[in-house]
N, C-alpha and C positions, 0 to 999 in steps of 0.2 A: 380560490380555493382550486387547485387544479383539477382539472375533470377526465375519467378515465371513459374513453368513449367505446370502442368496439372491443376490447380484447376481454372483457370481464363482465359474463352474465350474472346478474341478479334477479331469482327471485323470489316473488310478492305473493304471500298466501292470503285471502280473504277468506273466510267462512262466513256463511251469513244464515239466518233463519229468521225471516219475516221481517225485515228491513228497509221494506221499500220508502221508506220516508228519507231514511238516509242513504242507500246503497249508492244511490246516484252520485252524491256528493264526495265520498270516499275514492270510487273510482275516477273522477275527475282529479282528487286531488293527486292521485297516483300518476294520469296522464299531464299533468300540470310539473313533474320532478324535472329538475335540471339534468338530473341524469336518467339517458334515455333507453340506455342498453338493459332493458328486464322485459322480464315476461310477469305477469299479472296471473295468477291460478285463483279463480271464482269457486267455491264449493260448496252448494246449495245442499242444506241439511234438512229437508222437507218441508220448505216454507210452502204458507197456502195463501199469501198476499200475490201481490204481483211483484216480489222480487225477481224471480225467474226472468219475465220479461224485463224488466230493466239490464241485467247482467248478460241476456241473451242480443240487446241491444249493442251494445259495446263489445261485445264477442265477434259480433259479425260486422263490426267497422273497424276493429283495430286486430290483427294477425299476432299481436303481442300479447293479446286477451284470451282466453281459452275459460269455458263454462265446462264443470261436472256436475251433472244433475240425476242421482237416480230415484227421487222423489220420495227419499226414506227421511223420516227421521232418527240418526242414530247417535246425537249427542256429539257436543264440540270436542271433546280429547280424541272421538275415534277420526274425527274431518282433520285435526289438527295432523293427527300420525299420517292419514293419507295425503295429505297436502306435502309436506315433508317427504315423503316416500316420492309424490309427481314431481318435485322440484329438479329444473334442469341446471339451476345455475350453481355456481362456484359458492356463493353466499344468498342466505334465503333472509328474509326479512316478514316478520308478523305484523300484521292489521285485524283490526275489526271493523265488519261492516257497518258501523254508525260512525266513526273517527273520522279525522282529516290527517294526511300528513303536513309539515310543514313541506314548502316546493323543493328545498334542498336537502330533507332527511336524509334519502339514500345514499346522495353522494358524500354527504358529511359523515353517515356510519361507514361507507365505503372505506373510504380514506383513513380512517382510524383503524378500521381495521387491518389496512395494507398497512400501514405502519408498524402496525403492533401484530406479527403473525403469532405471537403464542397466545394471543385472546380468541376464545371460542365463540364467546357471547357478549354483543354491549346493547345496553340499554341506553335510553335518554331520558331527561325529564320529561314534563307534558304541562301544556296550558289546558285546564278543564273548561268544558263549556257546556251549555244545557241545553235541552231540546231545542230551544231556538237559536242557537248557534251563537249566544252571548258568552261573554268571558268571565268565569265565576273566580278564577284565580290560577296559581299555580298549584299543582300538588304538592302537600309537603313531601318533603326529602327527596326534593328533584336536584339538590344541589351539592350532591356529594362531591369528591376529587374522582379521578380516573384511578384508584386504587384497585388491586385485585379484592374481589369480596371471599369471606372465610365463612365457615358455617355459623360462627358466632354473630357477624353482621347479620346475617340471612335471618336468623330467627328472633333476634333482639331490635334489629332495625330495618329489616325489608330489605328488597333491590329494587327493583322495577315493575313499573305496570306491565303487565305483559304483552300488549301490542306494540310496547316502543321496543322490543327485542330484534336485534337482527345479530346474523352470526354466520359462521361455516355451515354451510348445507351438510357437511359430511356428517357435521355434531348432530344433527336432527333426525337425521336419519340413522343413526346410531342409536341415538338417545330418544325413546318414546314415551308417551304420555300414559298415565294409568287409565285406561276408556272407564273403570266404574266410579272415577272421582270426577262428578259432574261439574264441580264447583270451585274445586282446589289443587286442580290438576297440573297448573304453573308451579305452584310453590312445593308441590309433591316431588317434581321433577327436580327443581332446583336442588332440594334437600339432597337427592338421591347420587347427584351426580358434580356435586360442587367442589368433592373430595379430591377427583379427577379432570376438574375443569378448570377454564380462567375466564371468570366474569367481573366484567368491569361496567363503569356506566359513567357517561358523558354531561357535562352539566348543560350541554345543548339541548331546547326544549324541540323535541321532534316532532311529535303530535298534540291536533288538537282532540282533547279525550272525551267522550260523552260522559259525563258524571252520570253515575245512576242515581236519579232523586228519591225513589224510595224501593226498597228494595224489600220485595214482599216477606210477612213473616213466613211463609211454608219455605220460600229458599232459604231466610237466613237459618233457618231452623237447618236445613239439609248441609249449608254450608259451616254450620259450626262442627255438625256431629261429625263429617268428613276430616274437617282439620284436626279433631280432637283423635280420630282414628289414624289419620297419617302421621303425628306428632308420634306415638304410640309403637306405630309400626315402624318408626325409624330412630327409635329411643337408642340403637346402638350408634346411631350416626349422632344423633342429638347431644345424648347424652343423659342418665337419668333425673337429676337435678334439673338441668333446662329444659327438660320433656315435662316434669311437673310444674313450672314457674307458666311456661308459655300455656299450659292448658288451664291452670287457675285464672290467670288473664283473659285467655278465651271465653272462659265461664262468666267471667267476672262482665265481659264487654258485652255477652249475650244478653244478661240480666240487664244491662244497659239500654240496652237495644229497644228491649220488651216495655222497660219503662217509658223509655222515649217514643216508641211507637204506640201507645193508648194513651199517651197524654197529648199528642199531636206535635210533639216538640222536632221532630226527625229534621224539619228543616236546619235545625242548629248541629245536628251531626253532621249532615251534609256541607254546609257552609264550612264548618272545622278541617273537612278534609283538604281545604286549600289555602294558600297562605295569599294576601291579597297582592294585588300588582299595584305600581304606579299608574296613573293618569296615562302618561305617554305611552308607557309598555303596553297597554289595553287598548291603546287606540293602534299601533302597530301593529298588533295582533288581529285584532280584528279586523285591518285593511286587509291584510293577507287571508283571513277569511272569508272575507267580500270578494277579492279576486277571484277566489276558487268557485265558492257556490253562483257568482256570474255568468259562469260560462254555460250558453244553454245553446251551444252546437247540435248537441245528443238529444236533444227533447223531443 
């Protein structure tokens, strides 16, 4: 793979809130990127744990890393909008404070974007991991080809998990998240912009994604309400029949969640989110994770 060394700056944005257990690992995975011409913008959203101290330590030791900390909890969509406006790079990569990047992630997506200048955003597949960095599997739907996604693909098949996205920084600056949608801000943005944008996805597994093992009932209720609201808000884009179909599916999914939640069967749902991997693949990716988290130079 060709390495683009000095001519293109890539901005990486990590918003975080009370992620002291994982933030250091997330930052270490950025430091281990094969592509080195990046800036990392850390955005605190009012954390009350030790996350800020961890971020400060890295920001003080590497000039490529900056920390923005106003001490207020404003919510993820607001922080995502702030991060994109702060980006100085030609390209911008999303990441969450509890995930890990594969070492070639930035280089791989950058090369793809440079070879395909018509593409605005490109996502990747992912490897799901648990709270102890053990591999769960591959998230379903991560092996599509690199076609241009349509509104039909988006609403019926999905696109990419949010923190795998990388694209033109100018696109993110122009298109902002709805700051009222604290659980569905990404899907809403894709629906509103896909008609005027080019979205694709690579088969490459770009991140180790921290699977949420148990979404609280309160959060799931909020997520369901926001999803239904954004469907009907964007009815003219999605189409009347499609809006009705996906709304019914969302309500049925919510009812299934309620049943599984109260019967203690949630681990089954979590497991079904991911496809199983071969033992050789698990060992390969587990060794990469081990190499990332074994670096204690910033301890």
